[in-house]
mmCIF file of the C-alpha atoms, coordinates in Angstrom:
data_MODEL
# 
_entry.id   MODEL 
# 
loop_
_atom_site.group_PDB 
_atom_site.id 
_atom_site.type_symbol 
_atom_site.label_atom_id 
_atom_site.label_alt_id 
_atom_site.label_comp_id 
_atom_site.label_asym_id 
_atom_site.label_entity_id 
_atom_site.label_seq_id 
_atom_site.pdbx_PDB_ins_code 
_atom_site.Cartn_x 
_atom_site.Cartn_y 
_atom_site.Cartn_z 
_atom_site.occupancy 
_atom_site.B_iso_or_equiv 
_atom_site.pdbx_formal_charge 
_atom_site.auth_seq_id 
_atom_site.auth_comp_id 
_atom_site.auth_asym_id 
_atom_site.auth_atom_id 
_atom_site.pdbx_PDB_model_num 
ATOM 1   C CA . MET A 1 1   ? -11.298 -9.568  12.467  1.00 0.00 ? 1   MET A CA 1 
ATOM 2   C CA . LEU A 1 2   ? -11.354 -6.202  14.245  1.00 0.00 ? 2   LEU A CA 1 
ATOM 3   C CA . GLN A 1 3   ? -7.570  -6.366  14.438  1.00 0.00 ? 3   GLN A CA 1 
ATOM 4   C CA . ASP A 1 4   ? -7.447  -6.800  10.645  1.00 0.00 ? 4   ASP A CA 1 
ATOM 5   C CA . ALA A 1 5   ? -9.706  -3.770  10.175  1.00 0.00 ? 5   ALA A CA 1 
ATOM 6   C CA . ILE A 1 6   ? -7.503  -1.642  12.444  1.00 0.00 ? 6   ILE A CA 1 
ATOM 7   C CA . ALA A 1 7   ? -4.353  -2.846  10.678  1.00 0.00 ? 7   ALA A CA 1 
ATOM 8   C CA . LEU A 1 8   ? -5.867  -1.981  7.286   1.00 0.00 ? 8   LEU A CA 1 
ATOM 9   C CA . GLN A 1 9   ? -6.914  1.453   8.505   1.00 0.00 ? 9   GLN A CA 1 
ATOM 10  C CA . ASN A 1 10  ? -3.410  2.174   9.821   1.00 0.00 ? 10  ASN A CA 1 
ATOM 11  C CA . GLN A 1 11  ? -1.845  0.842   6.620   1.00 0.00 ? 11  GLN A CA 1 
ATOM 12  C CA . HIS A 1 12  ? -4.137  3.095   4.558   1.00 0.00 ? 12  HIS A CA 1 
ATOM 13  C CA . LYS A 1 13  ? -3.247  6.166   6.656   1.00 0.00 ? 13  LYS A CA 1 
ATOM 14  C CA . LYS A 1 14  ? 0.431   5.343   6.120   1.00 0.00 ? 14  LYS A CA 1 
ATOM 15  C CA . PHE A 1 15  ? -0.205  5.144   2.350   1.00 0.00 ? 15  PHE A CA 1 
ATOM 16  C CA . ILE A 1 16  ? -1.818  8.604   2.362   1.00 0.00 ? 16  ILE A CA 1 
ATOM 17  C CA . LYS A 1 17  ? 1.014   10.102  4.404   1.00 0.00 ? 17  LYS A CA 1 
ATOM 18  C CA . LYS A 1 18  ? 3.781   8.580   2.258   1.00 0.00 ? 18  LYS A CA 1 
ATOM 19  C CA . VAL A 1 19  ? 2.313   9.467   -1.144  1.00 0.00 ? 19  VAL A CA 1 
ATOM 20  C CA . SER A 1 20  ? 1.552   13.000  0.051   1.00 0.00 ? 20  SER A CA 1 
ATOM 21  C CA . GLU A 1 21  ? 5.153   13.480  1.151   1.00 0.00 ? 21  GLU A CA 1 
ATOM 22  C CA . SER A 1 22  ? 6.826   11.811  -1.846  1.00 0.00 ? 22  SER A CA 1 
ATOM 23  C CA . GLN A 1 23  ? 4.192   12.919  -4.399  1.00 0.00 ? 23  GLN A CA 1 
ATOM 24  C CA . VAL A 1 24  ? 4.633   9.541   -6.092  1.00 0.00 ? 24  VAL A CA 1 
ATOM 25  C CA . VAL A 1 25  ? 2.405   6.472   -6.335  1.00 0.00 ? 25  VAL A CA 1 
ATOM 26  C CA . TYR A 1 26  ? 3.590   3.075   -7.563  1.00 0.00 ? 26  TYR A CA 1 
ATOM 27  C CA . ALA A 1 27  ? 1.688   0.535   -9.651  1.00 0.00 ? 27  ALA A CA 1 
ATOM 28  C CA . LEU A 1 28  ? 2.488   -2.760  -11.341 1.00 0.00 ? 28  LEU A CA 1 
ATOM 29  C CA . LYS A 1 29  ? 2.238   -2.763  -15.115 1.00 0.00 ? 29  LYS A CA 1 
ATOM 30  C CA . GLY A 1 30  ? 2.144   -5.758  -17.412 1.00 0.00 ? 30  GLY A CA 1 
ATOM 31  C CA . ASP A 1 31  ? 1.490   -6.490  -21.081 1.00 0.00 ? 31  ASP A CA 1 
ATOM 32  C CA . LYS A 1 32  ? -2.280  -6.403  -20.539 1.00 0.00 ? 32  LYS A CA 1 
ATOM 33  C CA . GLY A 1 33  ? -2.370  -3.343  -18.285 1.00 0.00 ? 33  GLY A CA 1 
ATOM 34  C CA . TYR A 1 34  ? -2.076  -2.659  -14.608 1.00 0.00 ? 34  TYR A CA 1 
ATOM 35  C CA . ALA A 1 35  ? -2.338  -5.022  -11.640 1.00 0.00 ? 35  ALA A CA 1 
ATOM 36  C CA . VAL A 1 36  ? -5.951  -5.560  -10.648 1.00 0.00 ? 36  VAL A CA 1 
ATOM 37  C CA . SER A 1 37  ? -7.734  -7.661  -8.115  1.00 0.00 ? 37  SER A CA 1 
ATOM 38  C CA . TYR A 1 38  ? -11.356 -8.003  -7.098  1.00 0.00 ? 38  TYR A CA 1 
ATOM 39  C CA . SER A 1 39  ? -12.967 -6.556  -4.021  1.00 0.00 ? 39  SER A CA 1 
ATOM 40  C CA . ASN A 1 40  ? -13.575 -8.704  -0.991  1.00 0.00 ? 40  ASN A CA 1 
ATOM 41  C CA . ASP A 1 41  ? -16.105 -6.189  0.326   1.00 0.00 ? 41  ASP A CA 1 
ATOM 42  C CA . MET A 1 42  ? -17.910 -4.542  -2.597  1.00 0.00 ? 42  MET A CA 1 
ATOM 43  C CA . GLU A 1 43  ? -19.966 -5.865  -5.457  1.00 0.00 ? 43  GLU A CA 1 
ATOM 44  C CA . HIS A 1 44  ? -21.949 -4.488  -8.379  1.00 0.00 ? 44  HIS A CA 1 
ATOM 45  C CA . GLU A 1 45  ? -25.755 -4.586  -8.377  1.00 0.00 ? 45  GLU A CA 1 
ATOM 46  C CA . ASP A 1 46  ? -25.645 -7.839  -10.355 1.00 0.00 ? 46  ASP A CA 1 
ATOM 47  C CA . GLY A 1 47  ? -23.557 -9.447  -7.603  1.00 0.00 ? 47  GLY A CA 1 
ATOM 48  C CA . SER A 1 48  ? -20.267 -9.449  -9.501  1.00 0.00 ? 48  SER A CA 1 
ATOM 49  C CA . PRO A 1 49  ? -17.210 -8.234  -7.562  1.00 0.00 ? 49  PRO A CA 1 
ATOM 50  C CA . VAL A 1 50  ? -15.936 -4.708  -8.113  1.00 0.00 ? 50  VAL A CA 1 
ATOM 51  C CA . GLN A 1 51  ? -12.536 -4.454  -9.759  1.00 0.00 ? 51  GLN A CA 1 
ATOM 52  C CA . VAL A 1 52  ? -9.691  -3.011  -7.668  1.00 0.00 ? 52  VAL A CA 1 
ATOM 53  C CA . VAL A 1 53  ? -6.634  -1.380  -9.230  1.00 0.00 ? 53  VAL A CA 1 
ATOM 54  C CA . CYS A 1 54  ? -3.706  -1.742  -6.841  1.00 0.00 ? 54  CYS A CA 1 
ATOM 55  C CA . PHE A 1 55  ? -1.297  1.050   -5.917  1.00 0.00 ? 55  PHE A CA 1 
ATOM 56  C CA . TRP A 1 56  ? 1.575   1.251   -3.464  1.00 0.00 ? 56  TRP A CA 1 
ATOM 57  C CA . SER A 1 57  ? 3.253   4.013   -1.485  1.00 0.00 ? 57  SER A CA 1 
ATOM 58  C CA . GLU A 1 58  ? 6.726   2.474   -1.799  1.00 0.00 ? 58  GLU A CA 1 
ATOM 59  C CA . GLU A 1 59  ? 8.511   0.801   -4.682  1.00 0.00 ? 59  GLU A CA 1 
ATOM 60  C CA . THR A 1 60  ? 9.655   -2.055  -2.422  1.00 0.00 ? 60  THR A CA 1 
ATOM 61  C CA . LEU A 1 61  ? 6.050   -2.826  -1.430  1.00 0.00 ? 61  LEU A CA 1 
ATOM 62  C CA . ALA A 1 62  ? 5.036   -2.952  -5.088  1.00 0.00 ? 62  ALA A CA 1 
ATOM 63  C CA . LYS A 1 63  ? 8.015   -5.174  -5.954  1.00 0.00 ? 63  LYS A CA 1 
ATOM 64  C CA . SER A 1 64  ? 7.071   -7.608  -3.183  1.00 0.00 ? 64  SER A CA 1 
ATOM 65  C CA . CYS A 1 65  ? 3.845   -8.362  -5.091  1.00 0.00 ? 65  CYS A CA 1 
ATOM 66  C CA . ILE A 1 66  ? 5.577   -9.342  -8.338  1.00 0.00 ? 66  ILE A CA 1 
ATOM 67  C CA . GLU A 1 67  ? 4.692   -13.027 -8.153  1.00 0.00 ? 67  GLU A CA 1 
ATOM 68  C CA . ASN A 1 68  ? 2.033   -15.504 -9.274  1.00 0.00 ? 68  ASN A CA 1 
ATOM 69  C CA . GLU A 1 69  ? -0.309  -13.824 -11.792 1.00 0.00 ? 69  GLU A CA 1 
ATOM 70  C CA . TRP A 1 70  ? 1.777   -10.618 -11.576 1.00 0.00 ? 70  TRP A CA 1 
ATOM 71  C CA . GLU A 1 71  ? 5.198   -12.268 -12.021 1.00 0.00 ? 71  GLU A CA 1 
ATOM 72  C CA . GLU A 1 72  ? 5.724   -10.624 -15.433 1.00 0.00 ? 72  GLU A CA 1 
ATOM 73  C CA . TYR A 1 73  ? 4.810   -7.140  -14.186 1.00 0.00 ? 73  TYR A CA 1 
ATOM 74  C CA . VAL A 1 74  ? 7.183   -4.231  -13.575 1.00 0.00 ? 74  VAL A CA 1 
ATOM 75  C CA . VAL A 1 75  ? 6.904   -1.294  -11.203 1.00 0.00 ? 75  VAL A CA 1 
ATOM 76  C CA . ASP A 1 76  ? 5.547   1.892   -12.766 1.00 0.00 ? 76  ASP A CA 1 
ATOM 77  C CA . THR A 1 77  ? 5.917   5.305   -11.123 1.00 0.00 ? 77  THR A CA 1 
ATOM 78  C CA . ILE A 1 78  ? 2.953   7.697   -11.264 1.00 0.00 ? 78  ILE A CA 1 
ATOM 79  C CA . PRO A 1 79  ? 3.222   11.345  -10.200 1.00 0.00 ? 79  PRO A CA 1 
ATOM 80  C CA . LEU A 1 80  ? 0.689   12.140  -7.470  1.00 0.00 ? 80  LEU A CA 1 
ATOM 81  C CA . ASN A 1 81  ? -1.013  14.921  -9.426  1.00 0.00 ? 81  ASN A CA 1 
ATOM 82  C CA . ASP A 1 82  ? -1.552  12.547  -12.383 1.00 0.00 ? 82  ASP A CA 1 
ATOM 83  C CA . PHE A 1 83  ? -2.807  9.855   -9.996  1.00 0.00 ? 83  PHE A CA 1 
ATOM 84  C CA . LEU A 1 84  ? -5.382  12.211  -8.471  1.00 0.00 ? 84  LEU A CA 1 
ATOM 85  C CA . GLU A 1 85  ? -6.700  14.006  -11.534 1.00 0.00 ? 85  GLU A CA 1 
ATOM 86  C CA . ASN A 1 86  ? -6.495  11.207  -14.088 1.00 0.00 ? 86  ASN A CA 1 
ATOM 87  C CA . TRP A 1 87  ? -6.344  7.826   -12.395 1.00 0.00 ? 87  TRP A CA 1 
ATOM 88  C CA . CYS A 1 88  ? -8.724  8.378   -9.483  1.00 0.00 ? 88  CYS A CA 1 
ATOM 89  C CA . LEU A 1 89  ? -11.243 10.402  -11.475 1.00 0.00 ? 89  LEU A CA 1 
ATOM 90  C CA . GLY A 1 90  ? -11.131 7.835   -14.277 1.00 0.00 ? 90  GLY A CA 1 
ATOM 91  C CA . MET A 1 91  ? -11.568 4.895   -11.907 1.00 0.00 ? 91  MET A CA 1 
ATOM 92  C CA . ASN A 1 92  ? -14.528 6.641   -10.302 1.00 0.00 ? 92  ASN A CA 1 
ATOM 93  C CA . SER A 1 93  ? -16.135 7.062   -13.747 1.00 0.00 ? 93  SER A CA 1 
ATOM 94  C CA . ASP A 1 94  ? -15.477 3.393   -14.523 1.00 0.00 ? 94  ASP A CA 1 
ATOM 95  C CA . GLY A 1 95  ? -16.857 2.074   -11.214 1.00 0.00 ? 95  GLY A CA 1 
ATOM 96  C CA . ILE A 1 96  ? -13.457 0.759   -10.119 1.00 0.00 ? 96  ILE A CA 1 
ATOM 97  C CA . ILE A 1 97  ? -12.016 1.150   -6.627  1.00 0.00 ? 97  ILE A CA 1 
ATOM 98  C CA . VAL A 1 98  ? -8.482  1.760   -5.413  1.00 0.00 ? 98  VAL A CA 1 
ATOM 99  C CA . GLY A 1 99  ? -6.454  -0.812  -3.518  1.00 0.00 ? 99  GLY A CA 1 
ATOM 100 C CA . THR A 1 100 ? -3.752  0.719   -1.345  1.00 0.00 ? 100 THR A CA 1 
ATOM 101 C CA . ASP A 1 101 ? -0.565  -1.046  -0.301  1.00 0.00 ? 101 ASP A CA 1 
ATOM 102 C CA . PHE A 1 102 ? -1.848  -4.569  -0.991  1.00 0.00 ? 102 PHE A CA 1 
ATOM 103 C CA . ASN A 1 103 ? 0.500   -7.292  0.186   1.00 0.00 ? 103 ASN A CA 1 
ATOM 104 C CA . ASN A 1 104 ? 1.435   -10.422 -1.775  1.00 0.00 ? 104 ASN A CA 1 
ATOM 105 C CA . ASN A 1 105 ? -1.683  -12.129 -0.363  1.00 0.00 ? 105 ASN A CA 1 
ATOM 106 C CA . LEU A 1 106 ? -3.780  -9.386  -1.991  1.00 0.00 ? 106 LEU A CA 1 
ATOM 107 C CA . PHE A 1 107 ? -4.679  -8.016  1.411   1.00 0.00 ? 107 PHE A CA 1 
ATOM 108 C CA . GLY A 1 108 ? -4.969  -4.235  1.589   1.00 0.00 ? 108 GLY A CA 1 
ATOM 109 C CA . SER A 1 109 ? -7.377  -1.339  1.873   1.00 0.00 ? 109 SER A CA 1 
ATOM 110 C CA . GLU A 1 110 ? -10.119 -0.873  -0.682  1.00 0.00 ? 110 GLU A CA 1 
ATOM 111 C CA . VAL A 1 111 ? -11.331 2.703   -1.081  1.00 0.00 ? 111 VAL A CA 1 
ATOM 112 C CA . GLU A 1 112 ? -13.571 4.743   -3.329  1.00 0.00 ? 112 GLU A CA 1 
ATOM 113 C CA . PRO A 1 113 ? -11.402 6.902   -5.616  1.00 0.00 ? 113 PRO A CA 1 
ATOM 114 C CA . LEU A 1 114 ? -13.097 10.208  -4.731  1.00 0.00 ? 114 LEU A CA 1 
ATOM 115 C CA . GLU A 1 115 ? -12.781 9.518   -1.010  1.00 0.00 ? 115 GLU A CA 1 
ATOM 116 C CA . LEU A 1 116 ? -9.091  8.787   -1.516  1.00 0.00 ? 116 LEU A CA 1 
ATOM 117 C CA . ILE A 1 117 ? -8.623  12.093  -3.337  1.00 0.00 ? 117 ILE A CA 1 
ATOM 118 C CA . LEU A 1 118 ? -10.183 13.944  -0.395  1.00 0.00 ? 118 LEU A CA 1 
ATOM 119 C CA . ASP A 1 119 ? -8.013  12.032  2.108   1.00 0.00 ? 119 ASP A CA 1 
ATOM 120 C CA . ILE A 1 120 ? -4.858  12.922  0.184   1.00 0.00 ? 120 ILE A CA 1 
ATOM 121 C CA . ILE A 1 121 ? -5.927  16.558  -0.198  1.00 0.00 ? 121 ILE A CA 1 
ATOM 122 C CA . GLU A 1 122 ? -6.464  16.746  3.560   1.00 0.00 ? 122 GLU A CA 1 
ATOM 123 C CA . GLU A 1 123 ? -2.955  15.400  4.187   1.00 0.00 ? 123 GLU A CA 1 
ATOM 124 C CA . LEU A 1 124 ? -1.380  17.711  1.593   1.00 0.00 ? 124 LEU A CA 1 
ATOM 125 C CA . LYS A 1 125 ? -3.014  20.686  3.289   1.00 0.00 ? 125 LYS A CA 1 
ATOM 126 C CA . ARG A 1 126 ? -1.938  19.452  6.713   1.00 0.00 ? 126 ARG A CA 1 
ATOM 127 C CA . ILE A 1 127 ? 1.716   19.206  5.697   1.00 0.00 ? 127 ILE A CA 1 
ATOM 128 C CA . GLU A 1 128 ? 1.423   22.353  3.558   1.00 0.00 ? 128 GLU A CA 1 
ATOM 129 C CA . GLU A 1 129 ? 2.666   20.548  0.476   1.00 0.00 ? 129 GLU A CA 1 
ATOM 130 C CA . PRO A 1 130 ? 1.685   22.256  -2.798  1.00 0.00 ? 130 PRO A CA 1 
ATOM 131 C CA . LEU A 1 131 ? 0.617   20.245  -5.815  1.00 0.00 ? 131 LEU A CA 1 
ATOM 132 C CA . GLU A 1 132 ? 0.118   21.560  -9.339  1.00 0.00 ? 132 GLU A CA 1 
ATOM 133 C CA . PHE A 1 133 ? -2.601  20.251  -11.614 1.00 0.00 ? 133 PHE A CA 1 
ATOM 134 C CA . VAL A 1 134 ? -3.306  20.366  -15.332 1.00 0.00 ? 134 VAL A CA 1 
ATOM 135 C CA . LYS A 1 135 ? -7.117  20.128  -15.225 1.00 0.00 ? 135 LYS A CA 1 
ATOM 136 C CA . PHE A 1 136 ? -7.731  22.075  -12.010 1.00 0.00 ? 136 PHE A CA 1 
ATOM 137 C CA . GLU A 1 137 ? -6.661  25.548  -10.932 1.00 0.00 ? 137 GLU A CA 1 
ATOM 138 C CA . ASN A 1 138 ? -5.335  24.318  -7.598  1.00 0.00 ? 138 ASN A CA 1 
ATOM 139 C CA . ILE A 1 139 ? -5.960  21.834  -4.813  1.00 0.00 ? 139 ILE A CA 1 
ATOM 140 C CA . GLU A 1 140 ? -8.977  23.796  -3.544  1.00 0.00 ? 140 GLU A CA 1 
ATOM 141 C CA . ASP A 1 141 ? -10.581 23.678  -7.006  1.00 0.00 ? 141 ASP A CA 1 
ATOM 142 C CA . LEU A 1 142 ? -10.155 19.893  -7.127  1.00 0.00 ? 142 LEU A CA 1 
ATOM 143 C CA . GLU A 1 143 ? -11.541 19.520  -3.610  1.00 0.00 ? 143 GLU A CA 1 
ATOM 144 C CA . THR A 1 144 ? -14.576 21.711  -4.354  1.00 0.00 ? 144 THR A CA 1 
ATOM 145 C CA . GLN A 1 145 ? -15.423 19.771  -7.500  1.00 0.00 ? 145 GLN A CA 1 
ATOM 146 C CA . ILE A 1 146 ? -15.036 16.387  -5.767  1.00 0.00 ? 146 ILE A CA 1 
ATOM 147 C CA . ARG A 1 147 ? -17.310 17.494  -2.908  1.00 0.00 ? 147 ARG A CA 1 
ATOM 148 C CA . GLU A 1 148 ? -19.917 18.728  -5.415  1.00 0.00 ? 148 GLU A CA 1 
ATOM 149 C CA . VAL A 1 149 ? -19.917 15.328  -7.130  1.00 0.00 ? 149 VAL A CA 1 
ATOM 150 C CA . LEU A 1 150 ? -20.201 13.485  -3.796  1.00 0.00 ? 150 LEU A CA 1 
ATOM 151 C CA . ASN A 1 151 ? -23.053 15.729  -2.633  1.00 0.00 ? 151 ASN A CA 1 
ATOM 152 C CA . SER A 1 152 ? -25.107 15.458  -5.830  1.00 0.00 ? 152 SER A CA 1 
# 
């Protein structure tokens, strides 16, 4: 079990690194929306599982999950700035979490959207990769606002 946790942590770090470098996130889109799963770790107050929207750092990883209930889905490309300021903020508002680099057994990391934003911001700063936003002045503005929300 510990080995699984370490593998997931390493897989998640790889996701952050890859999307920060490529500035692209991949998702699977079908007629009824995007590929979702349910959390193995988190649940709502009423005991129902939290919904997880799945994203991938590589198109090939996303394609490998086009089977079973997702067999009619296609890969959709999402620019990283759109992912951060629209997807992650929206999922946080909706009480949904992010699944990163799930495999075809629906095994992957499950993270809070705001925490993921901060992790990606940290990596973007580390590699000195600029990112332009529509709703925020710059990466520091986004980071400040996320930290204010998390600290309130």
